[in-house]
N, C-alpha and C positions, 0 to 999 in steps of 0.2 A: 582275343586276349581280354582278360578281365580287367575292369577298371582298377586303377591303383587307389582310388578313394573309396574304401568300403566302409559304410556306416557301422557304428558300433551296435552290437545286438541289443535289442530292447528287452528289458526285464519282463518275465512272464507275468501276465495279469489274467486272473480268471475272468471269463466272459460274463457280462451282465445280461440277464434276459431282456429280450426286446418286447416290452409290454405293449408298446404302441402297435406293433405289427400283429401281435396276438389279438388285440381288440379289433383290428380290421378284419381278421378272419371270421370273427363272430361265431355263430353256432355251427358253422361248417366243420367237417372233419378235415385233418391235414390233407388227406387224399382228394377230397372234394375241392378244397381250395387250390391244390396243385393243378387239378384239371382246369379250373378257371384261369389259372396263370398261363397254361399252355394255349388255351383258347384265345386269351387276350394277345398272346404273342403272335398267333396266326393272323389276327385282325390287323396287325401293323407290319406284317411281313418278317417278324423275328421268329427264331426257332430256339426254344429252350427245353431242356430235358428235366423240367421240374417234376419232383415227386414228393411224396409225404415226408421223406427223410430230409429233403432240402428245406421244406417248410419248418420242420422241427429244428433244424440247425439254425435257421434264421431266428426263430422264436427263442432259442436257447442262448442267443447272442454269439454263437460261434462264427457267424458270418457278419462281420461288423459293417461291411459295405459290399453291395452286390457288384458283379461285373457289369460292363456297359450294356450288354444285351438285357440282363434282368432289370437294370435301372430303367431302360426305355419301356419295358413291359409294365413295371410297377407304376411309373408315372402316367402311363396310358390308362391303367386300371383305376388310379386315384387322381384324377385331374385336379390341378390346383394345389397339390401337395408337393413338398420337396422330399428328398431322401431323409433329411433330418426329421420331418414330420412323420415319416414312416418308421422312425426309431433307429435309423442307421447313423453311423459316424460319418463326418465329412470325409470325402475321398482323400483330401490332402493329409489328414491326420492318420489315415490308415496306411497310405503309401509312403509317408515320410517325405513327400515333395509336393509341389503345387499340383493341383488337379488339372487335367487337360481341359482346355476351353472347348466350348460347344462347337466352334468352327473347325477344330482340328480334324484332319482325316484320320481314319482308323490306323493305329500303329505308329503315328508320327511322334507321339509323346511317350511311348512306352517301348522298352526293349523287348524284342520278340522272345518269348519264353518266360518272361517275368510274370509272376502271378500274385494276386492279392493274398496276403497271409491268411485271411479268414473267409476266402471265397471258394466256391466250387467252380472249377473251370469248365464252362459249358462248351460242348463240342462245336457249337455253331457261333460262338462269339468271335467276331473278326479280330478282336484284340487278344485272342487266346490261342495263338497258332501252335504252340508246343503241345498243348493238350489235344488240339484238333488232330495233330499227327497221331497221337496215341489212340484217341477214340476212333479215328478212321481205321487204324490198323486193327483195333478190336473188331470193328464191324467187318472188315475185310476177312480176317482170319475166322471169325465165328459164323458169319452169316452170308458172306459173299462167295462161298465155295460151291454153290449150286445144290449139291446133295448132302451137305453137312458132314462129309467124310472126315474133315479135320477134327470136328468136335467129337464125333462118334469114336474116333481112334484113340482119344485121350483116355488115360486111366485116372490116377489121382493127381495128375498135373493140373494146371489151371485151366482145364477144359479146353485145351487146344489153343489158348490165347497167348500171344506173345507180343511184346512191345519193342522188339529189337529189329523189326523188318523196316524197309523203306516206307515212308509215309504214302498213304493212298489219298485219293480225293475224298471230299465229303460225301456222305451217303446220298445217293439219289433215291427217287421213289422206289419202294420195294417191289420186287417181282416175285413170281412163284418160287424161284430158286432160293431166295433169301428166306422166305417164309418156311420152306421145307427145312432149311438148315436150322431155323429157330425151333421148329417142332422137334427136330432131332436132338437139339441141345436139351430140351425139356426131358425127353426120354432118357438121355444119357445121365443127367443129374439124378433122376429117379433110380436108375439102375445102380449107380454108384452108391446111393444112399441105402438101397436094399442090401447091398453087400458089405458096406463099410461103416455106415452110420454118418452122422452129419458133421461132427466136429472138424474134420479135416477138409470139408467141402465148402462151408458157408462163405468164407471170405473169397474163395476162388470163384464162386458163382456170381459175385457181385458185378463183375465186368460184363458177362453176357446179358445181365438184366439191364444195365445202363445202355448197352448197345441196342437191346430190343426196344427200349423206349425212345431211343434216338431214331430208329427206323419208324416207330409208330408216329412220331412227330413229322418225319419226312413224308409220310403218306405212301400210298400204293398205287400201282398202275391201273388196277381194276377193282371194282367193288368187292368181288368175291375174294380177291387177294387181301383187300383191306380187312374184310371180316375175319379171315384166317389169321392175319397179322395181329389184330386186337385179341383174338382168342389165345393165340400163342404167347403174346406178351403177358396176358393175364395169368395163363397157366404157369409161365416161368416165374412170375411174381409169387404165386402160391408155392411153387417148388422151393424157391429161395426162402420164402417165409417159413416153410416147414423145416428147412435146414437150421434156420435161426431158432425156431421153436424147440427142436430136438436137442440143440446144443445149449439151451437155457437162456437164450437171448429173447425174452418174451416181448420186450418193447419193440425190438426190430421186427419180430414176427408179426406183431399187431399192425405195424406200419405197412409191411408187404401185403398182408391180407386185405387191408383197407384199400391199398392201391388196386389190387385185383378186383375188389368189389366195385370201386369207382369205375374201372374200365368196363365191367359187366353192365353197370347201370347206364353208362353213357352209350353203349352199343346195343342195349336190349338183348343181352345174351343170357338166357335163363340157365344154361348149363354151367357157364362160368360163375354166375351168381350163386348157384347151389353149391358149387365146389368151394367158393370163397367163404360162404356162411358155414359150410361143413367144418372147414379148418378153423374158422373163428370160434365155433362152438367148442372144439377140442382144446384150443388154446385157453379159452375162458375157464374151462374146467380145470386145466392144469395150473392156471394162475390164481385159483381160488375164487372165481366169480361164477358160481354154479347157476345163479338165476340168469345171468347173461348167456351161459351155455345153453340153457333150455330155450331161451328166446331165439338165439341164433340158429339152433337146430330146427326149431319150428319154422323159422323163415326159410331155411334151406329146403325144407319139405314142401313149402308152398311153391318155391321156385322150381323144384324138381318134379312136381306132380305131373305136369304135361309131358315130361320127357319120356315116359313109358319104360322106366327101368326099375323093376322091383328090387334088384340088388342095391341100387343107389338109395332107394327109399328105406331099405333095411339098415344100411349103414347110418343114415341120418336118424333113424329111430334109436339106434345105439348111442349116437351122440346125445340125443335127448335124454336117454336113460342115464348116461353119465352125469348130466346136470341134475336130474332128480335125485340121484344117489348123493351128490354133493350137498343137496338141500336136506338130506336125511328123510326124504319122502319115499319110503319103501314101496308104497302102493303105486305111486306114479312111475317109479323105476320098473317095477314088475310089469306094469301095463305096456310100457315102451319096449321092454325086452320081449314080451310075447308077440308084439307087433313086428319087431325086428326078425324074430325067428320065423314067423309065418311068411313074411315077405321074402326072406332068404330061401325058404322052401319052394318058392315058385320057380327057382332055377335061374340060370343066366339068360341074357337077352341080347339081341343084336344092338339094342339101344344102350347097353351098359357103357359108361364112359371109359375111355382108354386108361385114364389115371387110376381106375379102380382095380388094376391087376393084382394088387396086394390083398384084396378083400375076398377071402374064401372062408372055409369053415374054421380054419385056425384063427383068423382074425376075429371072427364072430365069437369064438370061445374066449379069446384073449380079452376082448372088450367087455364081455360079460363078467369075466373074472375080476376086472378092475371095478366094475359096479359093486359086486359083492364084497370086495375088499374095502371099498369106501364105506359100505354099510356095516362093516365089522363082522361079516359072516365069513370067518377065515376058512373053515373047512370047505364050504361051498366054493369060495374063491379058489382054493387050492385045486379042487377037482377040475374046474374049468381051465385053470392055468396049465395043469399037467396035460390035459387034452390038447390045448393050443400048441404047446411045445412039441408034442408027439405028431400032430397033424401037419405042422408047418413044412412047406417045401424047402429042401436044403439050400436052394438058391437064395432064400431070404435070411441070410446069416444074422442080420441085425434083429429081425423079429424073433428068431430062435433065442437069441440072447435076452431079448426083452421079456418074452413069455417065461423063460426059465428064471429070470430075476424076479418076476412077479410071483412065481411059484415059491422061490426061496423065501421071499418076504412073508407070504401067506402062511407057509409052514412054520416059520420062526414065530410069528405072532399067534399062531394057533397052538403053540406048545409042543412042537415037534422039531427040536433043535438039531438032532442028528440028521434028519432028512433035509432040513434047511441047509445044513453045511454041505451036503452032497450036491444039492442044486446050485448053491452059491459057487462051489468049486468049478462046476461045469461052466458057469458064466465067466469066471476068471480065465478059463481056457479059451473062451471065445473073444475076450477083450484084446487079444493080440491082432484080431482081424477087424474088430468093430470099435469105432470111436464115437461114443454117444454119451454126452453128459447126463442125459436122462437115466440111462442104464447104470452109470457109475453112481449117481445119486441114490438110486433104488438100492444098489448093493451096499452102499455106505449105511443106509438106514437099517438094512438087515444085519449088518455087522454090529451096529449099536444094540439091536435087540438081543443078539446072541452073546454079548459080552458076559452077562451073568451066568451063562451056561457053558463056559469054557471047558468044563470037565466032561461034557457029553461027547459021545463018539464023533470024531472028525471036526469038532467045532474049533479046537485050538489050532489045528493045522490051517483051517480056512481063515481064521482071524489073523494068523501070522502072515499067511500069504497075501491076504488083502492089505494088511498094514504095510507090507514091503513094496506094494505097487506105487509108482510115482503118482502124486496127486495131479488132477487136471488143473491146468492154469486158467 
């Protein structure tokens, strides 16, 4: 029964940035600092699922006071300092009651299931039992099934995750079955993205990612399993980062990619490092940071060179070309494109990464179209975009919509409004199956370009139909 004395709700106050904590992070990235937090936790026998997002929330002031597990870790990392020195509010002011004394046993001064209003409830915090039930169930449903059948059977639901089952025990050291289920979750997310786009998937994919890093911190029974676990968690972070990227959440995507890169660096995994840099380069291009895109693509190529995959090196050369195009360096772009085409021409290899299943001739044409579009060569961009849409496997519904949207925009900007309207209408037909903020934004740009050409054949119908669609939230 609930207590009869319920405190009055506190007025909402916007959080203040934690400047002190940000200074303590120094020059490290949030992902690198999060890795240090997890390492410090292991040193004192704690287990926390700290990632770059948690660090960002602390620095933004969203977490006014950490839970007890994080408190012990932070005080271990910065001996001689108090929580106040670290920029946190006193626990009593956050909870609205006196803080627990140091001698209290876990759970004696707190009601089970009560959470700090600005805290993330860590799955391993002994004072955080309600969330432990949820997180344990996430782990059990997503990664304890042995073969990953639960995850693989899901469609657009929350990837087979449910929080309504009886609680399970805390995750033990991961075995081969859990790692296989994690790898299957990555494949499933990619498949759903290929067919439906990212918008409906991103938030649903967050739970498997949290569970993966909880398993990572729990460790594995064998070194080979541990290596697969790190690689799987990193690949999942990249997949979730891509969902954020494609749905327009660039800051979230950057955080996920950084987490994957930190995992790759910590374990010395060049394949994961190349993949993380590859996606970072693509994100930097889309976010208007072309020089960073070039550097990230070049870093990816250095990591990938020993892997023996010409197709991977081809894709990374295209990422570099996109950066050069953003810098308006036509010569640099053309050189990278020539290199990408030559490498692609060597054909597939047994060493091609599994995640590159999307990269075929259609993607090569589509990425080249984007380069020419960025450089303002609309006719050339349209030729490549048309080839990309024609060559794409029907399985990749999202990419067909993407290439066709690219074609519509290139045609509109190249002075061919009637053809642009036809291509734009084809994209509208596909948007019932595909949810992608990227594609919707491209189509909105095309509509703006076509507004002065309403009298051209088919343009008015396209504009009216586009205007009648509900706007993405």
